[in-house]
C-alpha positions, 0 to 999 in steps of 0.5 A: 281152091288154091290159086297157085297151082305150083305149091308143092306139099311133101307128105310123110306118113307113118302108115300108108297103103302099099303092097304089104298092106293095101289098107294101112293108112288109107285115111292119109292117102285120102287127105293127100288126094283132098289136098290135090283137089284143093289145087296143090301138088302133093308128093308122098314119101314112105318107107315100109319094112319088108321081111323078104325082098326078091333077089336078095336086094335090100331096097325096092322103090315104087313110083306112081305119078298121076298129074299133081299126085306123086307116090314114092314108096321104098321098101327096105329089108327088115331082118331086125337088129341095128342094121334094119334101123339104118336101112329104114333111115336110108329108105326114107332118104331115098324116098324123099330124094326121089320125090324132090327129083320128081317134083322139086322142093316142097313149100310145106312138109306135112307129117302124119302120125307122130313121132318119127315122121315129125322128126324127119319133117323138122329136119327138112324144115330146118334144111329147106327153111320151110314150115312143117305141119303135124296131123295125129291119127294114133290112139296111143295116148288113150289110157286103154292103149297107152303106148306114149311112153318114155321121157325122151319120146315125150321130150322130143314130141313136145319140141316137135309140136311146139315148133310145128306150123300147125298141129291137127287131130282127127277128133276132139277126143284124141286132142283131149287125150293128148292134152292129158299126156302133157302135150300143149297145142292149139287144137285144129280139127282135120277129120278123115275123108268119107267117100260120099260118092261111093257110100250113098243110100241104097235105091234097093230094099234094105235087108231089115234083119242084117247087122254089119260090122266092118273091122280089122279083127284086133280084139283089144281095140275092137272088142268083137267078143262083146259084139258077138255076146250082144248079137247072141242076146239079139238073136234070142229075141229076134231069130231072123237077125243076122250078123255080117263081119267084114275084114281080116286081121290077127284075131280073125280065127279066134273070132270065128272060134268064138262064134262057133262056140255060140252054136248059131244056125248056119248063115246066122253069122257070116264072115266075108273077108276083106271087101273094098270099094263097091263090094264094101259099099254095097254090103253096107248100104243093104244092111239095117244097121252098122255095129261098132263095138270098139273100146277106143277109136280116134275117128271111127270111119266105118260109122261115117261110111254107114251113115253116108249110106243112110244106115243108122249106127249102134256104137260105143262111146268112142271118138266124137261119134256121140255128138254127131249120132245123137238120137236121130242117126243111131244109138250110143252105148258105153264100152263093154255093155253087151246087154245095153248094146243088144237093147240098142240093136233091137231098138234100131232093128225094130223101129227103123222109122225113128232114124233120119236116113236122108238126114244122116247122109246129108250131114256126113256129106256136109262135114266129111266129104272130100270137098269139105276136107279139101277146103279145110286143108286149103285154109290150113295150108294157107294159114301156115304159109301166111304166118311164115310170110308175115314172120319173115316180113317182121324180121 
């Protein structure tokens, strides 16, 4: 726990929960709250595009403050074109200035998700003579989702990482993908926070035939057709098996149509829509297993939420799930292998005694709880501040 309660950190996220999307970048907010738990004052400045603002206005700012935690979210009118880019710059300036007005200048700037936020962080670092940090969450470096392109973007990103006080990532797999793109930095792992108070093992009887998938319904990354194909094979062998699909997203209707084409009996596949908080936790903890069929992930938070609930996971080999899940917490299958995925689901449903439910919940608590991530953030921030202090003493 940081003994100096007055240290102030400014968070600059590329994604953050807001009225436009309450689930966007939720992992960043959980990092911010973990930093507050470590004893820091945290302000979040965020600029979010909006296609329509009330009354013809071009900007709308919302401020929330609770004890040591401040959020300033400025929406700007995004109609496309050059003017929207200028409004975005102005929105960032408005949000940052209001954070400073509310809480004073920070001692650190923490940028989440490259590259734009790190540019802002570097400029503030120069103006205020304070260090900045970068944490990357984005999958754009993976060959399956390669969006890290353009010589100028790459040049700027290399410069930003070289000059950052620290560069952290949420998984080794993401760090390796970034290194393969020519980015050089010492890997600092900063995992996402799992709410181990909300997600905990059930006291009630678990439904032995219920498979759950929590997804954003984006087919390219989540590969839901493969999951449905695998479930079809499972259902042919185990007719009592059921699949529950939780969430919303761009490809929801296409997924529903794909399921309808399989001609399942009513109730075999259920779409719940968006679930949050206890409604989501209850749906997970009463399942027999969680299925994660993604082509790529940087962390795979839903897998860890399931294991925190004592629910084994059948997942593709994404993020750092394989070494954590091992043989005791579920099964790992290669991406795109629907028959292998079906076999793994059948094994978990048919042999629940093979999996250490109490052990998986405890392992998640010890590695990814808010307390554990809070401690990691404290060490990270103090390390950066100490390096800065010693650098000044040597000059």
